[in-house]
OpenMM code with the backbone's topology and positions (N, CA, C; nanometers):
from openmm import Vec3, app, unit

residues = "UNK UNK UNK UNK UNK UNK UNK UNK UNK UNK UNK UNK UNK UNK UNK UNK UNK UNK UNK UNK UNK UNK UNK UNK UNK UNK UNK UNK UNK UNK UNK UNK UNK UNK UNK UNK UNK UNK UNK UNK UNK UNK UNK UNK UNK UNK UNK UNK UNK UNK UNK UNK UNK UNK UNK UNK UNK UNK UNK UNK UNK UNK UNK UNK UNK UNK UNK UNK UNK UNK UNK UNK UNK UNK UNK UNK UNK UNK UNK UNK UNK UNK".split()
positions = [
    Vec3(-4.7911, 22.8042, 7.2726),
    Vec3(-4.8484, 22.7023, 7.1900),
    Vec3(-4.7440, 22.6464, 7.0949),
    Vec3(-4.7497, 22.5174, 7.0717),
    Vec3(-4.6544, 22.4547, 6.9806),
    Vec3(-4.6916, 22.4834, 6.8363),
    Vec3(-4.5908, 22.4941, 6.7576),
    Vec3(-4.6124, 22.5138, 6.6150),
    Vec3(-4.6584, 22.3823, 6.5519),
    Vec3(-4.7526, 22.3911, 6.4601),
    Vec3(-4.8019, 22.2711, 6.3926),
    Vec3(-4.7228, 22.2407, 6.2659),
    Vec3(-4.6259, 22.3257, 6.2359),
    Vec3(-4.5449, 22.3038, 6.1168),
    Vec3(-4.4469, 22.1901, 6.1412),
    Vec3(-4.4425, 22.0929, 6.0515),
    Vec3(-4.3521, 21.9786, 6.0634),
    Vec3(-4.2180, 22.0126, 6.0004),
    Vec3(-4.1174, 21.9483, 6.0502),
    Vec3(-3.9851, 21.9615, 5.9912),
    Vec3(-3.9860, 21.8876, 5.8575),
    Vec3(-3.9595, 21.9584, 5.7499),
    Vec3(-3.9721, 21.8994, 5.6168),
    Vec3(-3.8376, 21.8654, 5.5542),
    Vec3(-3.7350, 21.8520, 5.6350),
    Vec3(-3.6052, 21.8194, 5.5767),
    Vec3(-3.6081, 21.6776, 5.5203),
    Vec3(-3.5466, 21.6624, 5.4067),
    Vec3(-3.5408, 21.5325, 5.3396),
    Vec3(-3.4142, 21.4591, 5.3833),
    Vec3(-3.4248, 21.3296, 5.3942),
    Vec3(-3.3108, 21.2472, 5.4290),
    Vec3(-3.2734, 21.1652, 5.3069),
    Vec3(-3.1465, 21.1778, 5.2651),
    Vec3(-3.1042, 21.1036, 5.1467),
    Vec3(-3.0678, 20.9601, 5.1831),
    Vec3(-3.0555, 20.8782, 5.0829),
    Vec3(-3.0307, 20.7352, 5.1017),
    Vec3(-2.8953, 20.7088, 5.1683),
    Vec3(-2.7968, 20.7914, 5.1369),
    Vec3(-2.6645, 20.7742, 5.1972),
    Vec3(-2.6712, 20.7958, 5.3487),
    Vec3(-2.7502, 20.8924, 5.3922),
    Vec3(-2.7638, 20.9186, 5.5353),
    Vec3(-2.8394, 20.8050, 5.6042),
    Vec3(-2.9407, 20.7515, 5.5392),
    Vec3(-3.0151, 20.6389, 5.5962),
    Vec3(-2.9248, 20.5168, 5.6079),
    Vec3(-2.8401, 20.4936, 5.5075),
    Vec3(-2.7458, 20.3817, 5.5141),
    Vec3(-2.6454, 20.4023, 5.6275),
    Vec3(-2.6014, 20.5251, 5.6475),
    Vec3(-2.5092, 20.5541, 5.7578),
    Vec3(-2.5797, 20.5361, 5.8926),
    Vec3(-2.7055, 20.5762, 5.9011),
    Vec3(-2.7826, 20.5532, 6.0233),
    Vec3(-2.7963, 20.4041, 6.0512),
    Vec3(-2.8232, 20.3266, 5.9459),
    Vec3(-2.8324, 20.1819, 5.9616),
    Vec3(-2.7017, 20.1253, 6.0157),
    Vec3(-2.5891, 20.1713, 5.9627),
    Vec3(-2.4583, 20.1224, 6.0085),
    Vec3(-2.4357, 20.1569, 6.1553),
    Vec3(-2.4720, 20.2774, 6.1953),
    Vec3(-2.4558, 20.3186, 6.3355),
    Vec3(-2.5405, 20.2304, 6.4262),
    Vec3(-2.6654, 20.2114, 6.3896),
    Vec3(-2.7532, 20.1296, 6.4727),
    Vec3(-2.7137, 19.9818, 6.4704),
    Vec3(-2.6636, 19.9335, 6.3576),
    Vec3(-2.6208, 19.7937, 6.3501),
    Vec3(-2.5031, 19.7680, 6.4436),
    Vec3(-2.4079, 19.8595, 6.4457),
    Vec3(-2.2934, 19.8442, 6.5360),
    Vec3(-2.3409, 19.8460, 6.6806),
    Vec3(-2.4343, 19.9345, 6.7117),
    Vec3(-2.4880, 19.9414, 6.8477),
    Vec3(-2.5576, 19.8112, 6.8866),
    Vec3(-2.6474, 19.7623, 6.8016),
    Vec3(-2.7187, 19.6380, 6.8303),
    Vec3(-2.6235, 19.5186, 6.8328),
    Vec3(-2.5253, 19.5165, 6.7435),
    Vec3(-2.4305, 19.4048, 6.7401),
    Vec3(-2.3470, 19.4011, 6.8678),
    Vec3(-2.3060, 19.5168, 6.9166),
    Vec3(-2.2287, 19.5204, 7.0409),
    Vec3(-2.3129, 19.4720, 7.1597),
    Vec3(-2.4372, 19.5156, 7.1631),
    Vec3(-2.5244, 19.4726, 7.2728),
    Vec3(-2.5536, 19.3231, 7.2674),
    Vec3(-2.5836, 19.2723, 7.1501),
    Vec3(-2.6136, 19.1295, 7.1409),
    Vec3(-2.4877, 19.0438, 7.1560),
    Vec3(-2.3702, 19.0993, 7.1224),
    Vec3(-2.2457, 19.0249, 7.1450),
    Vec3(-2.2215, 19.0056, 7.2944),
    Vec3(-2.2550, 19.1060, 7.3732),
    Vec3(-2.2412, 19.0902, 7.5182),
    Vec3(-2.3397, 18.9860, 7.5714),
    Vec3(-2.4599, 18.9868, 7.5176),
    Vec3(-2.5586, 18.8858, 7.5590),
    Vec3(-2.5110, 18.7468, 7.5187),
    Vec3(-2.4573, 18.7352, 7.3965),
    Vec3(-2.4073, 18.6062, 7.3493),
    Vec3(-2.2899, 18.5579, 7.4341),
    Vec3(-2.2052, 18.6483, 7.4761),
    Vec3(-2.0911, 18.6108, 7.5594),
    Vec3(-2.1376, 18.5498, 7.6913),
    Vec3(-2.2395, 18.6097, 7.7502),
    Vec3(-2.2891, 18.5591, 7.8778),
    Vec3(-2.3881, 18.4434, 7.8632),
    Vec3(-2.4252, 18.4090, 7.7404),
    Vec3(-2.5148, 18.2961, 7.7189),
    Vec3(-2.4374, 18.1638, 7.7174),
    Vec3(-2.3047, 18.1692, 7.7210),
    Vec3(-2.2192, 18.0512, 7.7262),
    Vec3(-2.2491, 17.9520, 7.6140),
    Vec3(-2.2637, 18.0018, 7.4940),
    Vec3(-2.2849, 17.9198, 7.3744),
    Vec3(-2.4100, 17.8331, 7.3809),
    Vec3(-2.5070, 17.8716, 7.4596),
    Vec3(-2.6337, 17.7997, 7.4641),
    Vec3(-2.7279, 17.8429, 7.3525),
    Vec3(-2.7029, 17.9596, 7.2969),
    Vec3(-2.7888, 18.0151, 7.1918),
    Vec3(-2.7046, 18.0295, 7.0656),
    Vec3(-2.7629, 17.9967, 6.9528),
    Vec3(-2.6951, 18.0083, 6.8241),
    Vec3(-2.6609, 18.1555, 6.7979),
    Vec3(-2.5347, 18.1877, 6.7668),
    Vec3(-2.4961, 18.3273, 6.7447),
    Vec3(-2.5627, 18.3913, 6.6234),
    Vec3(-2.6071, 18.3103, 6.5272),
    Vec3(-2.6738, 18.3684, 6.4103),
    Vec3(-2.8069, 18.4327, 6.4473),
    Vec3(-2.8655, 18.3884, 6.5558),
    Vec3(-2.9886, 18.4529, 6.6041),
    Vec3(-2.9583, 18.5967, 6.6444),
    Vec3(-2.8444, 18.6168, 6.7082),
    Vec3(-2.8065, 18.7519, 6.7499),
    Vec3(-2.7736, 18.8404, 6.6304),
    Vec3(-2.7137, 18.7824, 6.5273),
    Vec3(-2.6854, 18.8587, 6.4054),
    Vec3(-2.8168, 18.9019, 6.3405),
    Vec3(-2.9130, 18.8103, 6.3339),
    Vec3(-3.0434, 18.8432, 6.2743),
    Vec3(-3.1164, 18.9487, 6.3578),
    Vec3(-3.1123, 18.9348, 6.4888),
    Vec3(-3.1768, 19.0338, 6.5765),
    Vec3(-3.1111, 19.1706, 6.5579),
    Vec3(-2.9791, 19.1731, 6.5471),
    Vec3(-2.9077, 19.2991, 6.5260),
    Vec3(-2.9460, 19.3613, 6.3919),
    Vec3(-2.9535, 19.2793, 6.2883),
    Vec3(-2.9867, 19.3304, 6.1549),
    Vec3(-3.1278, 19.3890, 6.1518),
    Vec3(-3.2249, 19.3120, 6.1998),
    Vec3(-3.3626, 19.3604, 6.1953),
    Vec3(-3.3865, 19.4747, 6.2937),
    Vec3(-3.3168, 19.4728, 6.4055),
    Vec3(-3.3265, 19.5850, 6.4995),
    Vec3(-3.2709, 19.7128, 6.4397),
    Vec3(-3.1598, 19.7015, 6.3676),
    Vec3(-3.1011, 19.8183, 6.3026),
    Vec3(-3.1903, 19.8695, 6.1896),
    Vec3(-3.2511, 19.7780, 6.1145),
    Vec3(-3.3467, 19.8205, 6.0105),
    Vec3(-3.4622, 19.8980, 6.0720),
    Vec3(-3.5185, 19.8435, 6.1788),
    Vec3(-3.6318, 19.9088, 6.2451),
    Vec3(-3.5906, 20.0450, 6.3012),
    Vec3(-3.4748, 20.0517, 6.3670),
    Vec3(-3.4296, 20.1768, 6.4277),
    Vec3(-3.4005, 20.2833, 6.3218),
    Vec3(-3.3356, 20.2455, 6.2127),
    Vec3(-3.3058, 20.3418, 6.1070),
    Vec3(-3.4342, 20.3904, 6.0409),
    Vec3(-3.5293, 20.3010, 6.0195),
    Vec3(-3.6561, 20.3403, 5.9567),
    Vec3(-3.7349, 20.4359, 6.0465),
    Vec3(-3.7473, 20.4038, 6.1734),
    Vec3(-3.8227, 20.4923, 6.2631),
    Vec3(-3.7494, 20.6238, 6.2855),
    Vec3(-3.6176, 20.6200, 6.2858),
    Vec3(-3.5406, 20.7436, 6.3012),
    Vec3(-3.5615, 20.8345, 6.1802),
    Vec3(-3.5532, 20.7778, 6.0611),
    Vec3(-3.5739, 20.8568, 5.9396),
    Vec3(-3.7173, 20.9079, 5.9314),
    Vec3(-3.8111, 20.8292, 5.9783),
    Vec3(-3.9518, 20.8686, 5.9745),
    Vec3(-3.9805, 20.9825, 6.0725),
    Vec3(-3.9139, 20.9817, 6.1874),
    Vec3(-3.9409, 21.0840, 6.2896),
    Vec3(-3.8836, 21.2201, 6.2525),
    Vec3(-3.7769, 21.2221, 6.1746),
    Vec3(-3.7124, 21.3455, 6.1276),
    Vec3(-3.6660, 21.4345, 6.2424),
    Vec3(-3.6244, 21.3740, 6.3521),
    Vec3(-3.5675, 21.4496, 6.4634),
    Vec3(-3.4176, 21.4286, 6.4649),
    Vec3(-3.3444, 21.5367, 6.4888),
    Vec3(-3.1989, 21.5270, 6.4899),
    Vec3(-3.1518, 21.4789, 6.6267),
    Vec3(-3.0670, 21.3748, 6.6259),
    Vec3(-3.0125, 21.3178, 6.7490),
    Vec3(-2.8621, 21.2978, 6.7330),
    Vec3(-2.8008, 21.2386, 6.8354),
    Vec3(-2.6584, 21.2077, 6.8288),
    Vec3(-2.6282, 21.1058, 6.7186),
    Vec3(-2.7242, 21.0194, 6.6906),
    Vec3(-2.7044, 20.9209, 6.5836),
    Vec3(-2.6845, 20.9910, 6.4496),
    Vec3(-2.7506, 21.1047, 6.4296),
    Vec3(-2.7317, 21.1808, 6.3063),
    Vec3(-2.5891, 21.2349, 6.2968),
    Vec3(-2.5371, 21.2808, 6.4096),
    Vec3(-2.4002, 21.3309, 6.4092),
    Vec3(-2.3012, 21.2188, 6.3784),
    Vec3(-2.3223, 21.1017, 6.4377),
    Vec3(-2.2354, 20.9884, 6.4085),
    Vec3(-2.2479, 20.9460, 6.2621),
    Vec3(-2.3697, 20.9491, 6.2093),
    Vec3(-2.3911, 20.9129, 6.0689),
    Vec3(-2.3249, 21.0135, 5.9762),
    Vec3(-2.3295, 21.1428, 6.0103),
    Vec3(-2.2621, 21.2443, 5.9289),
    Vec3(-2.1109, 21.2197, 5.9263),
    Vec3(-2.0546, 21.1878, 6.0440),
    Vec3(-1.9110, 21.1575, 6.0489),
    Vec3(-1.8789, 21.0357, 5.9631),
    Vec3(-1.9629, 20.9356, 5.9672),
    Vec3(-1.9426, 20.8162, 5.8845),
    Vec3(-1.9539, 20.8485, 5.7364),
    Vec3(-2.0473, 20.9362, 5.7005),
    Vec3(-2.0602, 20.9770, 5.5601),
    Vec3(-1.9362, 21.0497, 5.5118),
    Vec3(-1.8768, 21.1333, 5.5980),
    Vec3(-1.7562, 21.2059, 5.5590),
    Vec3(-1.6387, 21.1113, 5.5380),
    Vec3(-1.6325, 21.0062, 5.6180),
    Vec3(-1.5235, 20.9105, 5.6036),
    Vec3(-1.5361, 20.8347, 5.4723),
    Vec3(-1.6592, 20.7952, 5.4400),
    Vec3(-1.6814, 20.7187, 5.3168),
    Vec3(-1.6904, 20.8130, 5.2015),
] * unit.nanometer
topology = app.Topology()
chain = topology.addChain("A")
for resn in residues:
    res = topology.addResidue(resn, chain)
    for name in ("N", "CA", "C"):
        topology.addAtom(name, app.Element.getBySymbol(name[0]), res)
């Protein structure tokens, strides 16, 4: 049977900001490839906005889920650098 106890670890603001940066780079790279193949038919600022809001959504849901993933490891490395 699964335990009903939730993981109660707290996530500080610095870690959430690092998660946002990791997800923003990921979304920006993906949308940059889409923009490259769109042959300048789509305004690039749309891709920047999609990347920004996608990263906000991903960081928020990641922090809410409280599950440790590879993104947490990348965010920890980013926190150590800064």
